[in-house]
C-alpha positions as YAML, in Angstrom:
chain: A
units: angstrom
residues:
- id: 1
  name: UNK
  ca: [87.54, 119.07, 125.01]
- id: 2
  name: UNK
  ca: [88.61, 122.52, 123.82]
- id: 3
  name: UNK
  ca: [91.14, 122.25, 121.01]
- id: 4
  name: UNK
  ca: [92.77, 124.74, 118.68]
- id: 5
  name: UNK
  ca: [94.87, 123.82, 115.66]
- id: 6
  name: UNK
  ca: [97.10, 126.33, 113.86]
- id: 7
  name: UNK
  ca: [98.09, 125.97, 110.22]
- id: 8
  name: UNK
  ca: [99.51, 128.01, 107.36]
- id: 9
  name: UNK
  ca: [103.05, 128.53, 108.56]
- id: 10
  name: UNK
  ca: [106.09, 128.03, 106.39]
- id: 11
  name: UNK
  ca: [109.14, 129.63, 104.85]
- id: 12
  name: UNK
  ca: [108.75, 133.03, 103.22]
- id: 13
  name: UNK
  ca: [111.15, 135.70, 101.95]
- id: 14
  name: UNK
  ca: [111.36, 139.14, 103.56]
- id: 15
  name: UNK
  ca: [108.57, 141.32, 102.25]
- id: 16
  name: UNK
  ca: [106.37, 138.32, 101.60]
- id: 17
  name: UNK
  ca: [102.99, 137.38, 103.01]
- id: 18
  name: UNK
  ca: [101.47, 134.46, 104.85]
- id: 19
  name: UNK
  ca: [98.03, 133.70, 106.25]
- id: 20
  name: UNK
  ca: [97.69, 131.63, 109.40]
- id: 21
  name: UNK
  ca: [94.53, 129.82, 110.43]
- id: 22
  name: UNK
  ca: [93.36, 128.81, 113.88]
- id: 23
  name: UNK
  ca: [90.63, 126.19, 113.77]
- id: 24
  name: UNK
  ca: [88.61, 125.23, 116.83]
- id: 25
  name: UNK
  ca: [87.12, 121.84, 117.57]
- id: 26
  name: UNK
  ca: [85.16, 120.45, 120.46]
- id: 27
  name: UNK
  ca: [83.59, 123.79, 121.30]
- id: 28
  name: UNK
  ca: [81.79, 126.75, 119.79]
- id: 29
  name: UNK
  ca: [84.28, 129.47, 118.98]
- id: 30
  name: UNK
  ca: [81.60, 132.18, 119.12]
- id: 31
  name: UNK
  ca: [81.95, 132.40, 122.90]
- id: 32
  name: UNK
  ca: [85.68, 133.10, 122.89]
- id: 33
  name: UNK
  ca: [87.98, 135.95, 122.12]
- id: 34
  name: UNK
  ca: [91.15, 134.68, 120.44]
- id: 35
  name: UNK
  ca: [94.75, 135.80, 120.64]
- id: 36
  name: UNK
  ca: [97.76, 135.12, 118.44]
- id: 37
  name: UNK
  ca: [101.15, 134.78, 120.12]
- id: 38
  name: UNK
  ca: [104.61, 133.97, 118.87]
- id: 39
  name: UNK
  ca: [107.85, 132.67, 120.32]
- id: 40
  name: UNK
  ca: [111.36, 132.61, 118.91]
- id: 41
  name: UNK
  ca: [114.08, 130.28, 120.26]
- id: 42
  name: UNK
  ca: [115.58, 131.73, 123.41]
- id: 43
  name: UNK
  ca: [112.87, 134.37, 123.63]
- id: 44
  name: UNK
  ca: [109.72, 134.62, 125.72]
- id: 45
  name: UNK
  ca: [106.33, 134.16, 124.15]
- id: 46
  name: UNK
  ca: [104.71, 137.47, 123.20]
- id: 47
  name: UNK
  ca: [101.30, 138.66, 122.12]
- id: 48
  name: UNK
  ca: [100.86, 139.51, 118.45]
- id: 49
  name: UNK
  ca: [97.17, 140.24, 118.02]
- id: 50
  name: UNK
  ca: [93.76, 139.46, 119.44]
- id: 51
  name: UNK
  ca: [90.13, 139.68, 118.42]
- id: 52
  name: UNK
  ca: [86.90, 139.84, 120.40]
- id: 53
  name: UNK
  ca: [84.34, 137.05, 120.19]
- id: 54
  name: UNK
  ca: [82.19, 139.01, 117.75]
- id: 55
  name: UNK
  ca: [85.13, 140.24, 115.70]
- id: 56
  name: UNK
  ca: [84.28, 143.86, 116.42]
- id: 57
  name: UNK
  ca: [87.41, 144.72, 118.38]
- id: 58
  name: UNK
  ca: [91.03, 143.94, 117.56]
- id: 59
  name: UNK
  ca: [94.43, 144.74, 119.02]
- id: 60
  name: UNK
  ca: [97.96, 144.47, 117.68]
- id: 61
  name: UNK
  ca: [101.46, 144.60, 119.02]
- id: 62
  name: UNK
  ca: [103.23, 147.78, 117.93]
- id: 63
  name: UNK
  ca: [105.73, 145.73, 115.96]
- id: 64
  name: UNK
  ca: [103.05, 144.36, 113.62]
- id: 65
  name: UNK
  ca: [100.59, 147.25, 113.33]
- id: 66
  name: UNK
  ca: [99.83, 148.06, 109.73]
- id: 67
  name: UNK
  ca: [101.27, 144.76, 108.53]
- id: 68
  name: UNK
  ca: [99.15, 142.08, 110.20]
- id: 69
  name: UNK
  ca: [95.37, 141.74, 110.16]
- id: 70
  name: UNK
  ca: [93.36, 139.45, 112.40]
- id: 71
  name: UNK
  ca: [89.88, 138.28, 111.43]
- id: 72
  name: UNK
  ca: [87.44, 135.53, 112.24]
- id: 73
  name: UNK
  ca: [84.68, 133.46, 110.71]
- id: 74
  name: UNK
  ca: [82.64, 132.06, 113.56]
- id: 75
  name: UNK
  ca: [80.52, 129.97, 111.19]
- id: 76
  name: UNK
  ca: [83.71, 128.10, 110.28]
- id: 77
  name: UNK
  ca: [85.06, 128.10, 113.85]
- id: 78
  name: UNK
  ca: [88.22, 129.72, 112.52]
- id: 79
  name: UNK
  ca: [90.37, 132.77, 113.24]
- id: 80
  name: UNK
  ca: [92.90, 134.08, 110.73]
- id: 81
  name: UNK
  ca: [96.07, 136.13, 110.86]
- id: 82
  name: UNK
  ca: [97.07, 137.76, 107.59]
- id: 83
  name: UNK
  ca: [100.74, 138.71, 107.74]
- id: 84
  name: UNK
  ca: [102.19, 141.08, 105.15]
- id: 85
  name: UNK
  ca: [105.57, 142.76, 104.69]
- id: 86
  name: UNK
  ca: [107.22, 140.06, 106.75]
- id: 87
  name: UNK
  ca: [110.69, 140.57, 108.19]
- id: 88
  name: UNK
  ca: [113.18, 138.14, 109.77]
- id: 89
  name: UNK
  ca: [112.10, 139.50, 113.16]
- id: 90
  name: UNK
  ca: [108.70, 137.91, 112.57]
- id: 91
  name: UNK
  ca: [110.25, 134.44, 112.63]
- id: 92
  name: UNK
  ca: [108.97, 132.14, 115.35]
- id: 93
  name: UNK
  ca: [106.36, 129.61, 116.33]
- id: 94
  name: UNK
  ca: [102.91, 131.16, 116.17]
- id: 95
  name: UNK
  ca: [100.22, 130.03, 118.56]
- id: 96
  name: UNK
  ca: [96.56, 130.84, 118.92]
- id: 97
  name: UNK
  ca: [94.80, 130.70, 122.26]
- id: 98
  name: UNK
  ca: [91.47, 131.48, 123.81]
- id: 99
  name: UNK
  ca: [91.23, 134.69, 125.79]
- id: 100
  name: UNK
  ca: [88.42, 136.94, 127.03]
- id: 101
  name: UNK
  ca: [86.61, 139.98, 125.73]
- id: 102
  name: UNK
  ca: [87.52, 141.84, 128.92]
- id: 103
  name: UNK
  ca: [91.20, 141.45, 128.09]
- id: 104
  name: UNK
  ca: [90.68, 142.41, 124.47]
- id: 105
  name: UNK
  ca: [88.72, 145.52, 125.40]
- id: 106
  name: UNK
  ca: [90.99, 146.84, 128.11]
- id: 107
  name: UNK
  ca: [93.31, 144.32, 129.73]
- id: 108
  name: UNK
  ca: [96.66, 142.64, 129.25]
- id: 109
  name: UNK
  ca: [95.64, 140.52, 126.29]
- id: 110
  name: UNK
  ca: [99.26, 140.26, 125.21]
- id: 111
  name: UNK
  ca: [100.34, 138.45, 128.38]
- id: 112
  name: UNK
  ca: [100.48, 134.74, 127.55]
- id: 113
  name: UNK
  ca: [99.72, 133.96, 131.17]
- id: 114
  name: UNK
  ca: [96.23, 135.40, 130.74]
- id: 115
  name: UNK
  ca: [95.31, 133.11, 127.86]
- id: 116
  name: UNK
  ca: [93.35, 129.90, 128.25]
- id: 117
  name: UNK
  ca: [93.54, 126.97, 125.84]
- id: 118
  name: UNK
  ca: [96.45, 126.82, 123.41]
- id: 119
  name: UNK
  ca: [97.03, 125.28, 120.03]
- id: 120
  name: UNK
  ca: [100.17, 123.35, 119.12]
- id: 121
  name: UNK
  ca: [101.74, 126.17, 117.12]
- id: 122
  name: UNK
  ca: [102.87, 126.60, 113.53]
- id: 123
  name: UNK
  ca: [106.38, 127.60, 112.44]
- id: 124
  name: UNK
  ca: [106.90, 130.82, 110.51]
- id: 125
  name: UNK
  ca: [110.36, 131.43, 109.07]
- id: 126
  name: UNK
  ca: [111.19, 134.66, 107.25]
- id: 127
  name: UNK
  ca: [114.54, 134.38, 105.50]
- id: 128
  name: UNK
  ca: [116.20, 135.15, 102.19]
...
């Protein structure tokens, strides 16, 4: 069955960096676009970034543009999210999920309701 596992979260000071990984098992990741989402307590889940199946197209939420970079290594069945210049507002549980190239190219990729299979999430806490 399709499974995604996030890792790399933790506690980091403001201005610090963290790299998250999303590893797929039970399927070939090459066929799927992937999105990163996050959710803080008491807040709705929101889209952070996404990447097309080939890695050629990416999108970012305005709040993370210039600070976060999404990438993928299909040979390793893994998608990454490099997060730099972190702020307390970046705190939350980060999830990866399958999505579609259509949504990445020109749809509502950032709507969690449009995503497919989800990972379990990894906690990111930005605090001094």
